[in-house]
N, C-alpha and C positions, 0 to 999 in steps of 0.2 A: 063283147065283152066277157063273156064267161069263157069261149075260146083263149082270150089272149090269158086270161087268167090260169085255167089249166095247163097253157103250154108253159107257164113261167113256172108253173110249181114242179112240171115235168123235169124242166130244166135245170131247177136248184138241187135235184134230189139225183142226178147221173153224173156218178161220179167218174164216171169216162170221160165227160164234158169237162168237169170240173179239174181234173189232175191230169189233162191230156199233155200239157207240155213237159209230163215225167219220160216223156216216151225218150226225148234227147239226150244220151250219156252225159252228153258235158253238162246240162242244166241237173240232169240227176245229182252229178258230184257237188253240186253248187248247193242243191236244195237239202241234201243230209249234210254237208260240211257247215253250211249255214245255220242248221236247227239247231247244232249244236254252242255252236259260237254266240248266238243272238241268247241262249241262256243265260250265259254270264255276261253276256252284256247289258242285260235287264237287270241281274242282280249286280253289277256295279254301278248301274243308273241309281236303284234304290238305294244303295251303300253308300252314294255319295252327297245323297240330298240330305240323307238321316247323320250322317257323320258331320259333315256343317252345320247343320241345326243342331245337334246334341255340344260341339265345340264351341258353339257362339250364341245360340239361341236367340240368334237374329235373320228375321224375316229380310231383311236389307242384304245380308250375306247371301242367302239362298237365291236371290236374285243376280245375285255376284257373281258368284260360282258358275249359275247357270249362261249367265252373259260371256264368261272368260271361256267356256267351253265352246259358245256358238257363233263368236265374233269372227274369228279367222275364218268360216265358212263363206260371210259376208263380202269379206277381202280378200280373199285367195280364190275361191273356188270358181270365179269368171276366168282366171287365168288358168286354174286346172282343167278347165271344160276345154281352152286351146290345146290343152297339151293332150288329152285323153282323145281329140281327134286327130293327133299324130303320133302321137306313141303308142307300143303295145299296153293293151289295156290290162290283158294278164298280170303282166310283169310291174305295173301299179300296183295293182292289188294286192300281190306277194309281198311287198315291200310297206304297205298299209298294214298289212295284218299282223307283219312282224312286228312294226313298231308299235303297232297297239296292245301286244303281248307284254312288249317288255313297259309301256306305261305302266300296265294292269300289276306287272311285276314289283315297280318301283312303290306304288303306290301300299302294295300287301307288307312290302317292308316296312315303308314308315311308319305304319300303324300295328303292326305287329308287335316291332321293338319298344314301342309307344312314345315315340319323336315324333308323330304327325303334327302340324300347328294347322288352321282354317287356310294358312297361305302358300302351304304345302300343297293342298289340295286345289284349290283355285292354279295354280301353275299348270300342274299336272292334267287339269282340266282346260286347261289353253294348250297346251301340247296336244292334247286328242285332237282339240279342237282344229288344229292345223292338219293332221294328220287324215280326221276325215275331209277337210275339204279336197284332197286330193283325191280320197279312195269314194267317196258319192257320187259324183259326177261319171268319171271311170265303170262305177259297179250299176249305174243306171243304164249307161251307155250300153255296155258289155254284155246284156239280158239279150239285145237282137244278136248277137254272137254266138249264143249258147241255143238258138231256137232258130232251125234251121227252116223252118216255114213261117212268112211274115202273119199268118193270118193268127198263128197259136200267138203270136207278142203279148198280144192286149191279156190271153190267160196266165201267160209268163208271168207279168208285171202284178196283176192281183193274187198269183199262185203264191210269189215271194211275198207279198202284201199280207194275207194268210200265215204264210210262216213266220212274220216278226210279230204278231199277234198273238199267234196262237203259245210261241215262245213267251210272251207277255203275260199270260197266265201261270207259267213254270216258275220262271224267272223272278218276280217281286215275291211270289209266295214263299220260295225257297230263303229269297233275302232274308224276309222278316223273321224267319224262323231263326236262321242263322245269325241275326245280326241280334237277335234277343238272348240267346244263346251262348254265343263265342264271339262276338263282335264282326265290327265291318271288314277286317283286315282277308278274312275267310273268304269273304265275297270278292275281293280283288285278286286275291291267291287262284280259286278256281275260276276266274274268267281268265285271266293269263293259260292257265292250262287249256281251257277251250279253245284258243284261236290255231292250235295243231291241226285238226281235223279239218279245219276251212283252208288253211294252209296248205295240206295234204292233198284238199281238194282241185284247189288251183293248179296247182302241182302236174296234177295227173290229167287234166283235161287236153284234147286232140282239137285245136282250133286252127281252122286255115288261115294262111299267112294274110294279111290285110293290106289290100293295095291302096296307097299313100296317093290320094292324086295332087297333081303340080303344084294347083292354086294353093296347097294346105303348107306350102315349103315358105310361105310370105311371113314379112316379121310378125311376132307373136302378137302386136299391137293392132297391128291392121286385122288378122284373124278374128283379135277379138271384137271389134267394130265392125266388122261384117255379122258375126254372132247375132249383136244386140240388133244390127240393122233390119237382119232376118225375121226375129224373133217380134222386135216389136212394130214390124211393118205388117205384120198379118194380123188381122182381127181376131181371127180364134185364139191365137197365142198371146197375143199382147192382153185378151180378156181374161183370158184361165189366172195368167202372169199377177195381174194387177189386181184381181180378187184372195187372190193368193197370200199377197203381201198383206192386206188388209185382215185379214183370217190370221195370220201368223204374228202380227203383231198386237191384236189383240185379243184372239181365242188361244192358240197354239200356247201360253204360257200358262194354262190354267194349271199344268204338271209341276211346277215351280212352286207351287202354295199346298201341294197334296200334305206334306210335311205338316202345314200348320192346321188344314181340315183334319187331319188325323189323331193331334195332339189337342189342338184347341177347341176345335168345334165339336168332334167327337170325342173327346175324351179316351182317346186311344194311345198307342203305342206303333212300333215297327209294325207288329203282325197286321194291324188295321191299316197301316200306309200300302201295306202289300197287297192288302184286300183289298182296295181301292184302286191300284193299278191293276191289280189281277182281274178286275170286273171292268175294266176299260180296256183289257186286252180281250175280254169277253165280247163284248160288243162288237170292238174293231175286229174280232176274227170272224165276225158273223158276217160286216159288210164286206170283207175280202173274199169271201166264200163266194157268197151271192155273186159279186161283180165275175168270180173264175167261172162262174154258171153260164154266166154270157155269151153267147156262141157270135155278136156281131157290136156294131159300136154304135148302132144306132139308139138313139135317147140318153147317150152320155152328156148333152148338154143339159137336160131338163134333170138329171139325176145329182149334176153338179149344184144345181139350184137348191133342191129339197134336201141334199144331203147339209148344204150350209147352212140352212133353216134347223134343221135336226141338230144340228152339234150348238148352234146358237140356244136353241131352246135348252137342250141339256145343261148346258152351263150354268143358263139362269137358276132353274129349279132346282139343281145341285145345290148352288149359294144359298138358296134359302133352306135346304133340309139339316136339322140336326139329330136326324133318325139313323142309324147306320145300315139297317138293312133298306131304308128309302136311297140313302145314299148312294148304295152299292149299285141299286135299278136304277138308278139316274147315271152313273157312270158306265153302265152296260149301255145306256143310251146315248149319252156321248160319245163312248169309242165308238159306235154304229157311224152316227154322222160324220166323226171324225174322218175314220178310214175309209167309209164309202166317199167324201168327198176327195181325199187326198188321192185315192187308188184309180176314181172317175176322172179325176183332172188330169193325172199320169198318163193313164192308157190315152186321154182325148189327145194328148200330145205328140205321145210315142209315133201314134197311128197317123199321123200328118205330116209330121217332120220329116227332112232329108236326111238320109244316113250319113252324109260327110259335114254335117252341123250337127250331129245328135248331141253330141258331148256337150257344144257349146251350148243349145237349149236347155238339157238336160242341168247343165250347170246354172245357168240362170233360173231353171226351176226350182234349185237348192237353194241359189241364193235368196230367193224369195218365200222360199217355206223356212230352213235352217239360217239363214244369214239374216232374217229379218226377227226372226224369233229372240235372240238375246238382248234385241232393244225390246221386246214385247215382256220379256224375263225382267228388264232392269225396272221397267216400267211399273211392270207389277209389282214388282219387291218395292216401289216408292210408293205407289197407289195403295198397296196393302196396308205399310207402316202409316198412313194417314186415314184412310178410311175403312180397313180392315179389309183382309181377304174376299169376305161375302160379296160386298159392294165392288170388289175388284171384279170379279168373278162375272157378276151381271151386269156390270156396264161392257166388260167384253163380249160377254152374249150375245148383248142388243146391236153392238156393232158388227157383228157375224150375220146376224139376220138383216142387215138394214144392208150391207155388203149383198146378199143372196138377190134382195128386191129391185137393186143397180145393176147386177147381171141379168136378172130377169127382164127388165125394159130392152136389153138388147139381142134376146134370145133369138129370134127369128131370124136375124142380118147374121148371127153366126152360127146357126142352123144351114143358114142357104149358102154360106161360105164354105162352112167345113166339109159338108155331106160329101160333095162331088170329090174333094180330095180322098176320104175315104173309101166311095167307091172305084179310085183309081183312076179318074176321069180328067182329073187335074193335079196340077203341081203347086208347089206353094212359090209363090212370087212377090216380090216387095219391085216399088217404083225404083227404078236403074239408080236416080240420083240421090237415092238414099246408101249405096251399096261403095266403099272404097274402089277406088281405081286399083285393076290389075298389075303387077309389074311387069 
């Protein structure tokens, strides 16, 4: 036990291991451009929530705004995943970044001119949701094209997660100060500008042309059916996705209620909201960096269970706190569990999925995460208006823990099935009868 602990500590501080994916030029470009863009993205995320709550003082409309932003992911992403397997992923990403930039500028103009209404915000959130529905599966599956060695794929995924949550520390904090001093419009304006570096990064990459397999020329619905049969016909992929559905419905919408906790429970303002989201980022960054330090995929299935439980415990404890310092500490714990769960489940899937179905599997993963979350946000808004925000989070955290216990009962079977695929001695197969006939 002592040797294993010492080895874990050595791995956690080996920066060459943590940042090894940066040796690839394309990934470095992505990492730098994305790092700037994500700061603006988090600023807009905070600004939208605060703007809706300021305009309406309604918990329900907070849920509606989040629902509008995320529901396109549930509807469109599966089809977008098929397209990601057939089209040039870099071209898709450049287009989505340009459209996201325009969306941010439109919001900035509406707010700075003083003509914004809550329905403008909801409509623009819906538009951004459509953009993200195409962006996310392309982005998730594009990682493998930026990293030349497959053994560094897990590190690249974890490192990207650390980037997302490292910027979560800066974006909300900056947004909190700007909202309190100059208003939400400047946050939207800055977000629009920050898309320029990531657009330039994608345009500067040198990507080898992708060979399109003949079977990918089938009808789009057939490709969609094949992707679902592939994902749900293999127990490890199916189990990860089903647990993610539960956690996305009951646990992930906690961020929708953060403005309520900042204002009503902790008696603060936008700065308090920024601190809460920043604390979540601290925990999430720690979880992502821990995963980035790992050299192997062994233990990911157990980590999924532990991480989901930590996330649920954090939500329950946070729901009971009325002290800012304690709440911030619990948000760190919650963020750690959340990102450890998301990154480990993402890495587990990417390590076993076939390349020609990667876009579709990651679109299903995205639908299970971001596509289900809007229903959770709407549910959270309704429950919070009835039972209060604290009790809503308590219920959500309890369901996360319950889901992890159910997953744990199947752990032995999942590890036995997945480990040969990790080792490269087997490939993912599903019963032939579940696959659509080829033309």
